[in-house]
A tleap script that builds the chain and sets N, CA, C and O, in Angstrom:
source leaprc.protein.ff14SB
mol = sequence {
  NLEU LYS HIE LEU ASN ARG LEU GLU GLN VAL
  LEU ALA ARG ALA GLU TRP GLN ASP SER ASP
  HIE ALA GLU GLY LEU MET ARG ASP GLY GLN
  GLY ARG VAL ILE GLU GLY VAL TYR SER ASN
  LEU PHE LEU VAL ARG ASP GLY VAL LEU PHE
  THR ALA ASP LEU SER ARG CYS GLY VAL ALA
  GLY VAL MET ARG GLY ALA LEU LEU ASP GLN
  ALA ARG LEU GLN GLY ILE THR ALA HIE VAL
  CYS ASP LEU PRO TYR ASP ALA LEU GLU GLN
  ALA ASP GLU VAL PHE VAL CYS ASN SER VAL
  TYR GLY VAL TRP PRO VAL ARG GLY LEU ALA
  ALA LEU ASN TRP SER PRO GLY PRO LEU THR
  ARG LYS LEU GLN ALA VAL ALA ARG THR LEU
  LEU GLU CTHR
}
set mol.1.N position { 94.320 102.358 88.782 }
set mol.1.CA position { 95.036 102.451 88.885 }
set mol.1.C position { 95.314 101.441 89.838 }
set mol.1.O position { 94.738 101.299 90.916 }
set mol.2.N position { 96.528 100.523 89.231 }
set mol.2.CA position { 96.721 99.284 90.185 }
set mol.2.C position { 98.160 99.899 90.469 }
set mol.2.O position { 99.070 100.425 89.827 }
set mol.3.N position { 97.845 99.516 91.884 }
set mol.3.CA position { 99.325 99.954 92.780 }
set mol.3.C position { 99.382 98.767 93.998 }
set mol.3.O position { 98.502 97.940 94.239 }
set mol.4.N position { 100.775 98.949 94.737 }
set mol.4.CA position { 101.118 97.710 95.598 }
set mol.4.C position { 100.758 98.122 96.931 }
set mol.4.O position { 100.806 97.127 97.654 }
set mol.5.N position { 100.334 99.410 97.740 }
set mol.5.CA position { 99.851 99.551 98.480 }
set mol.5.C position { 98.599 98.325 98.753 }
set mol.5.O position { 97.613 98.674 98.103 }
set mol.6.N position { 98.345 97.101 99.449 }
set mol.6.CA position { 97.419 96.528 99.949 }
set mol.6.C position { 96.871 97.062 101.678 }
set mol.6.O position { 96.407 96.274 102.502 }
set mol.7.N position { 97.072 98.539 101.913 }
set mol.7.CA position { 96.525 99.115 103.300 }
set mol.7.C position { 94.960 98.277 103.699 }
set mol.7.O position { 94.718 97.444 104.573 }
set mol.8.N position { 94.225 98.799 102.831 }
set mol.8.CA position { 92.328 98.667 102.936 }
set mol.8.C position { 92.123 97.442 103.495 }
set mol.8.O position { 91.423 97.061 104.433 }
set mol.9.N position { 93.465 96.464 102.137 }
set mol.9.CA position { 92.936 94.524 101.970 }
set mol.9.C position { 93.818 93.945 104.171 }
set mol.9.O position { 93.661 92.931 104.852 }
set mol.10.N position { 94.584 95.184 104.407 }
set mol.10.CA position { 94.609 95.015 105.546 }
set mol.10.C position { 93.906 95.372 106.414 }
set mol.10.O position { 94.216 94.943 107.525 }
set mol.11.N position { 93.331 95.800 106.376 }
set mol.11.CA position { 92.161 96.213 107.366 }
set mol.11.C position { 91.336 96.106 107.817 }
set mol.11.O position { 90.909 96.226 108.966 }
set mol.12.N position { 90.699 95.632 106.125 }
set mol.12.CA position { 89.836 94.861 106.172 }
set mol.12.C position { 90.470 93.108 106.989 }
set mol.12.O position { 89.820 92.765 107.977 }
set mol.13.N position { 91.661 92.136 106.545 }
set mol.13.CA position { 91.592 91.206 107.160 }
set mol.13.C position { 91.827 91.200 108.527 }
set mol.13.O position { 92.391 90.185 108.936 }
set mol.14.N position { 91.489 92.248 109.540 }
set mol.14.CA position { 91.762 92.639 110.627 }
set mol.14.C position { 90.697 92.430 111.088 }
set mol.14.O position { 90.810 92.065 112.258 }
set mol.15.N position { 89.562 92.484 110.710 }
set mol.15.CA position { 87.788 92.649 111.275 }
set mol.15.C position { 87.602 91.785 112.033 }
set mol.15.O position { 87.155 91.844 113.179 }
set mol.16.N position { 88.155 90.354 111.048 }
set mol.16.CA position { 87.743 89.142 112.300 }
set mol.16.C position { 88.908 88.043 112.720 }
set mol.16.O position { 90.015 87.859 112.213 }
set mol.17.N position { 88.426 87.550 113.542 }
set mol.17.CA position { 90.048 87.447 113.946 }
set mol.17.C position { 89.725 85.438 114.208 }
set mol.17.O position { 90.708 84.697 114.203 }
set mol.18.N position { 88.175 84.794 114.425 }
set mol.18.CA position { 88.397 83.440 114.055 }
set mol.18.C position { 89.131 82.793 112.993 }
set mol.18.O position { 90.171 83.285 112.557 }
set mol.19.N position { 88.596 81.609 112.512 }
set mol.19.CA position { 89.667 80.510 112.180 }
set mol.19.C position { 88.028 80.307 110.626 }
set mol.19.O position { 88.017 80.290 109.395 }
set mol.20.N position { 87.343 80.239 111.336 }
set mol.20.CA position { 85.292 80.376 110.881 }
set mol.20.C position { 85.473 80.748 109.236 }
set mol.20.O position { 85.149 79.972 108.336 }
set mol.21.N position { 86.093 82.178 109.015 }
set mol.21.CA position { 86.033 82.762 108.022 }
set mol.21.C position { 87.943 82.957 106.905 }
set mol.21.O position { 88.973 83.523 107.274 }
set mol.22.N position { 87.761 82.492 106.072 }
set mol.22.CA position { 88.621 82.249 104.795 }
set mol.22.C position { 88.655 83.366 104.321 }
set mol.22.O position { 89.431 83.419 103.366 }
set mol.23.N position { 88.249 84.135 104.512 }
set mol.23.CA position { 87.682 84.825 103.259 }
set mol.23.C position { 86.640 86.251 104.012 }
set mol.23.O position { 85.744 86.011 104.822 }
set mol.24.N position { 86.998 87.723 103.536 }
set mol.24.CA position { 85.953 88.401 103.479 }
set mol.24.C position { 85.198 89.309 102.237 }
set mol.24.O position { 85.444 89.088 101.051 }
set mol.25.N position { 84.619 89.948 102.514 }
set mol.25.CA position { 84.169 90.888 101.231 }
set mol.25.C position { 84.201 92.235 101.325 }
set mol.25.O position { 84.067 92.835 102.391 }
set mol.26.N position { 84.396 92.828 100.105 }
set mol.26.CA position { 85.114 93.714 99.710 }
set mol.26.C position { 83.810 95.529 98.544 }
set mol.26.O position { 83.292 95.653 97.434 }
set mol.27.N position { 83.923 96.238 99.589 }
set mol.27.CA position { 82.385 96.861 99.046 }
set mol.27.C position { 82.550 98.533 98.791 }
set mol.27.O position { 82.947 99.404 99.564 }
set mol.28.N position { 82.084 98.617 97.395 }
set mol.28.CA position { 83.143 100.733 97.771 }
set mol.28.C position { 81.625 101.367 98.476 }
set mol.28.O position { 80.647 101.194 99.203 }
set mol.29.N position { 82.263 102.081 97.718 }
set mol.29.CA position { 81.122 103.827 99.052 }
set mol.29.C position { 79.999 103.138 98.712 }
set mol.29.O position { 79.541 102.822 99.810 }
set mol.30.N position { 79.161 102.643 97.753 }
set mol.30.CA position { 77.519 103.119 97.171 }
set mol.30.C position { 77.383 101.550 97.549 }
set mol.30.O position { 76.389 101.262 96.882 }
set mol.31.N position { 77.744 100.443 98.162 }
set mol.31.CA position { 77.226 99.386 98.684 }
set mol.31.C position { 77.822 97.898 97.488 }
set mol.31.O position { 77.742 96.678 97.622 }
set mol.32.N position { 78.332 98.676 96.504 }
set mol.32.CA position { 78.783 97.468 95.108 }
set mol.32.C position { 79.244 96.384 96.068 }
set mol.32.O position { 79.515 96.755 97.210 }
set mol.33.N position { 79.349 95.312 95.818 }
set mol.33.CA position { 80.287 94.559 96.186 }
set mol.33.C position { 81.420 94.609 94.455 }
set mol.33.O position { 81.137 94.661 93.258 }
set mol.34.N position { 82.679 94.558 95.229 }
set mol.34.CA position { 83.937 94.751 94.538 }
set mol.34.C position { 84.434 93.806 93.716 }
set mol.34.O position { 84.507 93.578 92.508 }
set mol.35.N position { 85.084 92.829 95.812 }
set mol.35.CA position { 85.810 91.650 95.477 }
set mol.35.C position { 85.991 91.626 97.123 }
set mol.35.O position { 85.720 92.347 98.083 }
set mol.36.N position { 86.623 90.336 96.850 }
set mol.36.CA position { 86.926 89.527 98.586 }
set mol.36.C position { 88.553 90.030 98.355 }
set mol.36.O position { 89.235 89.998 97.331 }
set mol.37.N position { 88.920 90.558 99.885 }
set mol.37.CA position { 89.938 90.660 100.369 }
set mol.37.C position { 90.937 90.337 99.677 }
set mol.37.O position { 91.743 91.102 99.148 }
set mol.38.N position { 90.914 88.788 99.649 }
set mol.38.CA position { 92.192 88.561 98.931 }
set mol.38.C position { 92.334 87.998 97.289 }
set mol.38.O position { 93.073 87.393 96.512 }
set mol.39.N position { 91.330 88.534 97.390 }
set mol.39.CA position { 90.261 87.579 96.025 }
set mol.39.C position { 89.746 88.321 95.231 }
set mol.39.O position { 89.845 89.535 95.408 }
set mol.40.N position { 88.988 87.756 94.031 }
set mol.40.CA position { 88.176 88.357 92.680 }
set mol.40.C position { 86.852 87.311 92.934 }
set mol.40.O position { 86.970 86.092 92.816 }
set mol.41.N position { 85.734 87.898 93.254 }
set mol.41.CA position { 84.545 87.490 93.165 }
set mol.41.C position { 83.863 87.427 91.381 }
set mol.41.O position { 83.652 88.216 90.459 }
set mol.42.N position { 83.729 86.057 91.652 }
set mol.42.CA position { 82.549 85.961 90.422 }
set mol.42.C position { 81.630 85.230 91.219 }
set mol.42.O position { 81.837 84.273 91.965 }
set mol.43.N position { 80.143 86.086 90.825 }
set mol.43.CA position { 78.538 85.492 90.616 }
set mol.43.C position { 78.233 84.207 88.857 }
set mol.43.O position { 78.575 84.159 87.676 }
set mol.44.N position { 77.396 83.434 89.852 }
set mol.44.CA position { 76.690 82.641 88.334 }
set mol.44.C position { 75.322 82.717 88.678 }
set mol.44.O position { 75.054 82.425 89.844 }
set mol.45.N position { 74.177 83.119 87.755 }
set mol.45.CA position { 73.408 83.343 87.189 }
set mol.45.C position { 72.325 82.457 86.173 }
set mol.45.O position { 72.084 82.852 85.032 }
set mol.46.N position { 71.920 81.639 86.547 }
set mol.46.CA position { 71.171 81.071 84.910 }
set mol.46.C position { 72.004 81.090 84.067 }
set mol.46.O position { 71.614 81.527 82.985 }
set mol.47.N position { 73.940 80.508 84.186 }
set mol.47.CA position { 74.663 79.795 83.402 }
set mol.47.C position { 75.537 81.073 83.280 }
set mol.47.O position { 76.552 80.873 82.613 }
set mol.48.N position { 75.432 82.018 83.635 }
set mol.48.CA position { 75.612 83.377 82.992 }
set mol.48.C position { 76.484 83.973 84.386 }
set mol.48.O position { 76.066 83.930 85.543 }
set mol.49.N position { 78.077 84.648 83.832 }
set mol.49.CA position { 79.022 84.076 84.801 }
set mol.49.C position { 78.952 86.195 84.845 }
set mol.49.O position { 78.663 86.799 83.812 }
set mol.50.N position { 79.195 86.788 85.871 }
set mol.50.CA position { 79.039 87.997 86.474 }
set mol.50.C position { 80.247 87.898 87.564 }
set mol.50.O position { 80.387 86.927 88.307 }
set mol.51.N position { 81.304 89.316 87.552 }
set mol.51.CA position { 82.432 89.964 88.193 }
set mol.51.C position { 81.669 91.034 87.870 }
set mol.51.O position { 81.050 91.295 86.839 }
set mol.52.N position { 81.867 91.935 89.447 }
set mol.52.CA position { 82.379 92.864 89.745 }
set mol.52.C position { 82.889 94.003 87.861 }
set mol.52.O position { 83.536 93.541 86.922 }
set mol.53.N position { 82.295 95.437 87.957 }
set mol.53.CA position { 83.386 95.744 86.722 }
set mol.53.C position { 84.229 96.712 88.209 }
set mol.53.O position { 83.634 97.170 89.184 }
set mol.54.N position { 85.337 96.766 88.000 }
set mol.54.CA position { 86.764 97.370 88.303 }
set mol.54.C position { 86.900 98.493 88.621 }
set mol.54.O position { 87.568 98.773 89.616 }
set mol.55.N position { 86.108 99.754 87.607 }
set mol.55.CA position { 86.923 100.757 86.490 }
set mol.55.C position { 87.641 102.052 87.786 }
set mol.55.O position { 88.742 102.574 87.964 }
set mol.56.N position { 85.809 102.149 88.688 }
set mol.56.CA position { 86.200 102.675 89.820 }
set mol.56.C position { 87.193 101.745 90.686 }
set mol.56.O position { 88.348 102.097 90.447 }
set mol.57.N position { 87.154 100.826 91.482 }
set mol.57.CA position { 88.494 100.580 92.145 }
set mol.57.C position { 88.303 99.002 92.446 }
set mol.57.O position { 87.524 98.493 91.641 }
set mol.58.N position { 88.873 98.013 93.502 }
set mol.58.CA position { 89.228 96.978 92.953 }
set mol.58.C position { 90.636 96.967 91.948 }
set mol.58.O position { 91.021 97.859 91.193 }
set mol.59.N position { 91.303 95.517 92.247 }
set mol.59.CA position { 92.601 94.581 92.223 }
set mol.59.C position { 92.202 94.282 90.100 }
set mol.59.O position { 92.500 95.435 89.791 }
set mol.60.N position { 91.978 93.910 89.323 }
set mol.60.CA position { 91.758 92.704 88.339 }
set mol.60.C position { 92.953 92.158 88.837 }
set mol.60.O position { 94.052 92.683 89.013 }
set mol.61.N position { 92.567 91.058 89.026 }
set mol.61.CA position { 94.084 89.795 89.665 }
set mol.61.C position { 93.993 89.390 87.835 }
set mol.61.O position { 93.292 89.804 86.912 }
set mol.62.N position { 95.153 88.331 87.961 }
set mol.62.CA position { 95.381 87.869 87.015 }
set mol.62.C position { 94.414 86.552 87.020 }
set mol.62.O position { 94.042 86.269 85.882 }
set mol.63.N position { 94.013 85.845 87.851 }
set mol.63.CA position { 93.130 84.586 87.535 }
set mol.63.C position { 92.513 85.186 87.235 }
set mol.63.O position { 92.528 84.651 86.126 }
set mol.64.N position { 91.605 86.199 87.073 }
set mol.64.CA position { 90.193 86.317 86.617 }
set mol.64.C position { 90.283 87.267 85.843 }
set mol.64.O position { 89.180 87.748 85.586 }
set mol.65.N position { 91.084 87.732 85.376 }
set mol.65.CA position { 91.419 88.466 83.988 }
set mol.65.C position { 91.518 86.437 83.054 }
set mol.65.O position { 91.149 86.240 81.896 }
set mol.66.N position { 92.100 85.296 84.009 }
set mol.66.CA position { 92.380 84.250 82.949 }
set mol.66.C position { 90.822 83.747 82.500 }
set mol.66.O position { 90.148 83.662 81.473 }
set mol.67.N position { 90.725 83.530 83.633 }
set mol.67.CA position { 89.665 82.837 83.720 }
set mol.67.C position { 87.776 83.743 83.526 }
set mol.67.O position { 86.625 83.332 83.673 }
set mol.68.N position { 88.423 85.142 83.121 }
set mol.68.CA position { 87.134 85.624 82.092 }
set mol.68.C position { 87.252 85.382 80.702 }
set mol.68.O position { 86.327 85.028 79.972 }
set mol.69.N position { 88.960 85.680 80.208 }
set mol.69.CA position { 89.639 84.870 78.852 }
set mol.69.C position { 88.882 83.371 78.491 }
set mol.69.O position { 88.259 83.161 77.450 }
set mol.70.N position { 89.057 82.504 79.459 }
set mol.70.CA position { 88.839 80.778 79.050 }
set mol.70.C position { 87.104 81.186 78.973 }
set mol.70.O position { 86.534 80.798 77.953 }
set mol.71.N position { 86.288 81.925 79.978 }
set mol.71.CA position { 85.263 81.183 80.038 }
set mol.71.C position { 84.647 82.166 78.107 }
set mol.71.O position { 83.538 82.001 77.598 }
set mol.72.N position { 85.333 82.708 77.747 }
set mol.72.CA position { 85.049 82.832 76.594 }
set mol.72.C position { 84.826 82.751 75.292 }
set mol.72.O position { 84.075 82.953 74.338 }
set mol.73.N position { 86.353 82.160 75.917 }
set mol.73.CA position { 86.993 80.806 74.854 }
set mol.73.C position { 85.947 79.360 74.855 }
set mol.73.O position { 85.719 78.707 73.837 }
set mol.74.N position { 85.350 79.021 76.322 }
set mol.74.CA position { 84.340 78.363 76.048 }
set mol.74.C position { 83.052 78.445 75.419 }
set mol.74.O position { 82.412 77.458 75.057 }
set mol.75.N position { 82.657 79.713 75.286 }
set mol.75.CA position { 81.276 80.300 75.027 }
set mol.75.C position { 80.568 79.761 76.626 }
set mol.75.O position { 79.948 78.708 76.781 }
set mol.76.N position { 80.757 80.435 77.332 }
set mol.76.CA position { 80.697 80.633 79.185 }
set mol.76.C position { 80.155 82.875 78.792 }
set mol.76.O position { 80.774 83.912 79.032 }
set mol.77.N position { 79.376 82.721 78.423 }
set mol.77.CA position { 78.937 84.650 78.500 }
set mol.77.C position { 79.078 84.546 80.099 }
set mol.77.O position { 78.487 83.760 80.839 }
set mol.78.N position { 80.377 85.928 80.580 }
set mol.78.CA position { 80.209 86.403 81.519 }
set mol.78.C position { 79.817 87.869 80.784 }
set mol.78.O position { 79.567 88.318 79.665 }
set mol.79.N position { 79.952 88.356 82.359 }
set mol.79.CA position { 79.690 90.267 81.509 }
set mol.79.C position { 80.264 90.326 83.266 }
set mol.79.O position { 79.761 89.756 84.234 }
set mol.80.N position { 81.637 91.347 83.209 }
set mol.80.CA position { 81.685 92.697 83.656 }
set mol.80.C position { 80.968 93.180 84.369 }
set mol.80.O position { 81.344 92.328 85.175 }
set mol.81.N position { 80.036 93.915 85.085 }
set mol.81.CA position { 78.876 94.569 85.449 }
set mol.81.C position { 79.007 95.003 87.215 }
set mol.81.O position { 79.074 94.224 88.165 }
set mol.82.N position { 79.012 96.435 87.227 }
set mol.82.CA position { 78.320 96.700 88.801 }
set mol.82.C position { 76.663 95.966 89.201 }
set mol.82.O position { 75.578 95.897 88.622 }
set mol.83.N position { 77.362 95.393 90.837 }
set mol.83.CA position { 77.388 94.290 91.343 }
set mol.83.C position { 76.988 95.126 92.173 }
set mol.83.O position { 77.511 96.158 92.592 }
set mol.84.N position { 75.776 94.505 92.454 }
set mol.84.CA position { 74.687 95.424 93.381 }
set mol.84.C position { 75.320 94.552 95.183 }
set mol.84.O position { 76.334 93.943 95.526 }
set mol.85.N position { 74.191 94.925 95.782 }
set mol.85.CA position { 74.126 93.455 96.752 }
set mol.85.C position { 73.710 92.370 96.918 }
set mol.85.O position { 74.102 91.230 97.170 }
set mol.86.N position { 72.463 93.148 96.654 }
set mol.86.CA position { 71.806 91.836 96.086 }
set mol.86.C position { 71.507 91.232 95.033 }
set mol.86.O position { 70.506 90.587 94.720 }
set mol.87.N position { 72.885 91.598 94.242 }
set mol.87.CA position { 72.541 90.161 92.973 }
set mol.87.C position { 73.432 88.545 94.116 }
set mol.87.O position { 72.970 87.406 94.044 }
set mol.88.N position { 74.479 88.848 94.880 }
set mol.88.CA position { 74.502 87.693 95.294 }
set mol.88.C position { 73.212 87.258 96.376 }
set mol.88.O position { 73.442 86.120 96.787 }
set mol.89.N position { 72.263 87.670 96.809 }
set mol.89.CA position { 70.748 86.581 97.216 }
set mol.89.C position { 70.282 87.136 95.465 }
set mol.89.O position { 70.118 88.356 95.480 }
set mol.90.N position { 70.092 86.642 94.305 }
set mol.90.CA position { 69.927 85.673 93.408 }
set mol.90.C position { 71.203 84.702 92.782 }
set mol.90.O position { 70.997 83.694 92.105 }
set mol.91.N position { 71.940 84.982 92.983 }
set mol.91.CA position { 73.239 84.468 92.387 }
set mol.91.C position { 72.500 82.707 92.814 }
set mol.91.O position { 71.407 82.413 93.299 }
set mol.92.N position { 73.610 81.878 92.390 }
set mol.92.CA position { 72.427 80.299 91.874 }
set mol.92.C position { 74.181 80.069 92.777 }
set mol.92.O position { 74.188 79.655 93.936 }
set mol.93.N position { 75.589 80.420 91.999 }
set mol.93.CA position { 76.364 79.587 92.092 }
set mol.93.C position { 77.700 80.927 92.722 }
set mol.93.O position { 77.179 82.030 92.557 }
set mol.94.N position { 78.842 81.052 93.211 }
set mol.94.CA position { 79.581 81.850 93.987 }
set mol.94.C position { 81.007 81.718 93.884 }
set mol.94.O position { 81.247 80.514 93.974 }
set mol.95.N position { 82.072 82.371 93.739 }
set mol.95.CA position { 83.216 81.583 94.022 }
set mol.95.C position { 84.205 83.097 93.599 }
set mol.95.O position { 83.893 83.936 92.754 }
set mol.96.N position { 85.443 83.093 94.480 }
set mol.96.CA position { 86.319 83.424 94.364 }
set mol.96.C position { 88.068 83.152 93.797 }
set mol.96.O position { 88.775 82.155 93.645 }
set mol.97.N position { 88.195 84.210 93.663 }
set mol.97.CA position { 89.785 82.947 92.887 }
set mol.97.C position { 90.751 83.972 92.884 }
set mol.97.O position { 90.437 85.162 92.927 }
set mol.98.N position { 92.685 83.291 92.802 }
set mol.98.CA position { 93.080 84.466 92.502 }
set mol.98.C position { 94.307 83.299 92.139 }
set mol.98.O position { 94.030 82.101 92.201 }
set mol.99.N position { 95.639 83.755 91.770 }
set mol.99.CA position { 97.067 83.332 91.665 }
set mol.99.C position { 97.631 82.490 92.496 }
set mol.99.O position { 98.581 81.854 92.039 }
set mol.100.N position { 97.325 82.301 93.580 }
set mol.100.CA position { 98.035 81.219 94.651 }
set mol.100.C position { 97.182 79.866 94.136 }
set mol.100.O position { 97.585 78.924 93.453 }
set mol.101.N position { 95.201 80.240 94.999 }
set mol.101.CA position { 95.079 79.221 95.175 }
set mol.101.C position { 94.211 78.410 93.820 }
set mol.101.O position { 94.086 77.250 93.430 }
set mol.102.N position { 93.825 79.487 93.483 }
set mol.102.CA position { 92.962 79.148 91.203 }
set mol.102.C position { 91.716 80.267 92.296 }
set mol.102.O position { 91.694 81.448 92.643 }
set mol.103.N position { 90.528 78.633 92.575 }
set mol.103.CA position { 89.218 79.034 92.188 }
set mol.103.C position { 88.105 78.233 93.565 }
set mol.103.O position { 87.324 77.321 93.293 }
set mol.104.N position { 88.261 78.783 94.925 }
set mol.104.CA position { 87.649 78.364 95.630 }
set mol.104.C position { 85.935 78.852 95.585 }
set mol.104.O position { 85.593 79.919 95.076 }
set mol.105.N position { 85.198 78.115 96.052 }
set mol.105.CA position { 83.648 77.829 96.383 }
set mol.105.C position { 83.042 78.545 97.233 }
set mol.105.O position { 83.016 77.898 98.279 }
set mol.106.N position { 82.262 80.063 97.436 }
set mol.106.CA position { 81.157 80.158 98.611 }
set mol.106.C position { 80.474 79.568 98.851 }
set mol.106.O position { 79.660 79.180 98.013 }
set mol.107.N position { 80.434 79.127 100.308 }
set mol.107.CA position { 79.247 78.136 100.311 }
set mol.107.C position { 78.054 79.261 101.400 }
set mol.107.O position { 77.059 78.901 102.029 }
set mol.108.N position { 78.615 80.556 101.280 }
set mol.108.CA position { 78.093 81.245 102.154 }
set mol.108.C position { 78.686 82.754 103.251 }
set mol.108.O position { 79.700 82.904 103.932 }
set mol.109.N position { 77.083 83.960 102.883 }
set mol.109.CA position { 77.554 84.899 103.174 }
set mol.109.C position { 76.493 85.026 104.289 }
set mol.109.O position { 75.393 84.492 104.150 }
set mol.110.N position { 76.856 85.811 105.520 }
set mol.110.CA position { 75.777 85.735 106.531 }
set mol.110.C position { 74.626 84.985 106.990 }
set mol.110.O position { 74.552 84.176 107.915 }
set mol.111.N position { 73.283 85.605 105.763 }
set mol.111.CA position { 71.967 84.141 105.988 }
set mol.111.C position { 71.662 83.823 104.474 }
set mol.111.O position { 70.499 83.647 104.111 }
set mol.112.N position { 73.131 83.724 103.254 }
set mol.112.CA position { 73.537 83.387 101.921 }
set mol.112.C position { 73.852 81.949 102.074 }
set mol.112.O position { 74.908 81.806 102.691 }
set mol.113.N position { 73.296 80.838 101.724 }
set mol.113.CA position { 74.546 79.428 101.027 }
set mol.113.C position { 74.361 79.133 99.420 }
set mol.113.O position { 73.384 79.125 98.670 }
set mol.114.N position { 75.541 78.933 99.279 }
set mol.114.CA position { 75.076 78.466 97.841 }
set mol.114.C position { 75.907 76.926 98.046 }
set mol.114.O position { 76.497 76.565 99.064 }
set mol.115.N position { 75.747 76.119 96.690 }
set mol.115.CA position { 76.472 75.267 96.763 }
set mol.115.C position { 77.369 75.238 95.267 }
set mol.115.O position { 77.148 75.722 94.157 }
set mol.116.N position { 78.461 74.432 95.829 }
set mol.116.CA position { 79.787 74.979 94.706 }
set mol.116.C position { 78.737 73.841 93.122 }
set mol.116.O position { 78.494 72.636 93.047 }
set mol.117.N position { 78.464 74.832 92.310 }
set mol.117.CA position { 77.446 74.024 91.449 }
set mol.117.C position { 78.489 73.863 89.577 }
set mol.117.O position { 79.622 74.282 89.341 }
set mol.118.N position { 77.959 73.456 89.046 }
set mol.118.CA position { 78.378 72.929 87.273 }
set mol.118.C position { 79.573 73.930 87.332 }
set mol.118.O position { 80.711 73.465 87.398 }
set mol.119.N position { 79.309 75.744 87.306 }
set mol.119.CA position { 80.165 76.332 86.009 }
set mol.119.C position { 81.232 76.326 87.235 }
set mol.119.O position { 82.254 75.693 86.974 }
set mol.120.N position { 81.179 76.909 88.510 }
set mol.120.CA position { 82.396 76.759 89.877 }
set mol.120.C position { 83.317 75.494 89.647 }
set mol.120.O position { 84.481 75.540 90.045 }
set mol.121.N position { 82.935 74.612 89.154 }
set mol.121.CA position { 83.333 73.143 89.471 }
set mol.121.C position { 84.350 73.043 87.703 }
set mol.121.O position { 85.538 72.747 87.576 }
set mol.122.N position { 83.411 73.382 86.660 }
set mol.122.CA position { 84.650 73.794 85.432 }
set mol.122.C position { 85.595 74.614 85.495 }
set mol.122.O position { 86.806 74.439 85.358 }
set mol.123.N position { 84.758 75.893 85.796 }
set mol.123.CA position { 86.714 76.993 86.318 }
set mol.123.C position { 87.280 76.726 86.969 }
set mol.123.O position { 88.459 76.622 86.633 }
set mol.124.N position { 86.862 76.359 88.598 }
set mol.124.CA position { 88.005 75.364 89.261 }
set mol.124.C position { 88.651 74.979 88.888 }
set mol.124.O position { 89.751 75.524 88.980 }
set mol.125.N position { 88.511 73.531 88.041 }
set mol.125.CA position { 89.985 73.026 86.493 }
set mol.125.C position { 89.917 73.310 86.026 }
set mol.125.O position { 90.832 74.030 86.426 }
set mol.126.N position { 89.564 73.894 84.761 }
set mol.126.CA position { 90.392 75.704 84.004 }
set mol.126.C position { 91.620 76.345 85.644 }
set mol.126.O position { 92.760 76.304 85.179 }
set mol.127.N position { 91.677 76.658 86.605 }
set mol.127.CA position { 92.382 77.045 87.317 }
set mol.127.C position { 93.645 76.305 87.846 }
set mol.127.O position { 94.794 76.747 87.829 }
set mol.128.N position { 93.268 75.217 88.274 }
set mol.128.CA position { 94.201 74.115 88.348 }
set mol.128.C position { 94.992 74.052 86.934 }
set mol.128.O position { 96.156 74.415 86.762 }
set mol.129.N position { 94.450 73.720 86.329 }
set mol.129.CA position { 95.497 73.317 85.001 }
set mol.129.C position { 96.226 75.237 84.163 }
set mol.129.O position { 96.937 75.250 83.158 }
set mol.130.N position { 95.803 76.507 84.890 }
set mol.130.CA position { 96.464 77.696 84.527 }
set mol.130.C position { 97.740 77.437 85.522 }
set mol.130.O position { 98.896 77.540 85.112 }
set mol.131.N position { 97.422 77.098 86.833 }
set mol.131.CA position { 98.448 76.788 87.917 }
set mol.131.C position { 99.113 75.869 87.168 }
set mol.131.O position { 100.088 76.431 86.668 }
set mol.132.N position { 99.076 75.135 86.964 }
set mol.132.CA position { 99.932 73.949 86.934 }
set mol.132.C position { 100.943 73.909 85.866 }
set mol.132.O position { 101.965 73.227 85.934 }
set mol.133.N position { 100.492 74.970 84.479 }
set mol.133.CA position { 101.398 76.131 83.229 }
set mol.133.C position { 102.543 76.286 83.653 }
set mol.133.O position { 103.340 76.991 83.035 }
savepdb mol mol.pdb
quit
């Protein structure tokens, strides 16, 4: 159910005050990774794209849908599935997206670190094109 109530995101954003963190991670009651506070989350592992199943909670953003469509058109395997927290530990690349800023590579979370990889950069270019039109 998509609604305009953003109270969960407002409360989540209030959990940190520093400018070192541009985004926060939202998880469901079972600890599955769902999304960012202001964005949708994608993981890349072995060249395959993963994003959370949002059928129970979360907001399926416009940019998320557009990137999934473009990935399929370009022959990039994409899975919408449950993402346990340890999927982040196994990811080669992580990025977030929304329709305001496009794609942001995620560089770190707690003790985890990633570099923007080729699939993130490719979808970043796709998002830039989508935002220009």
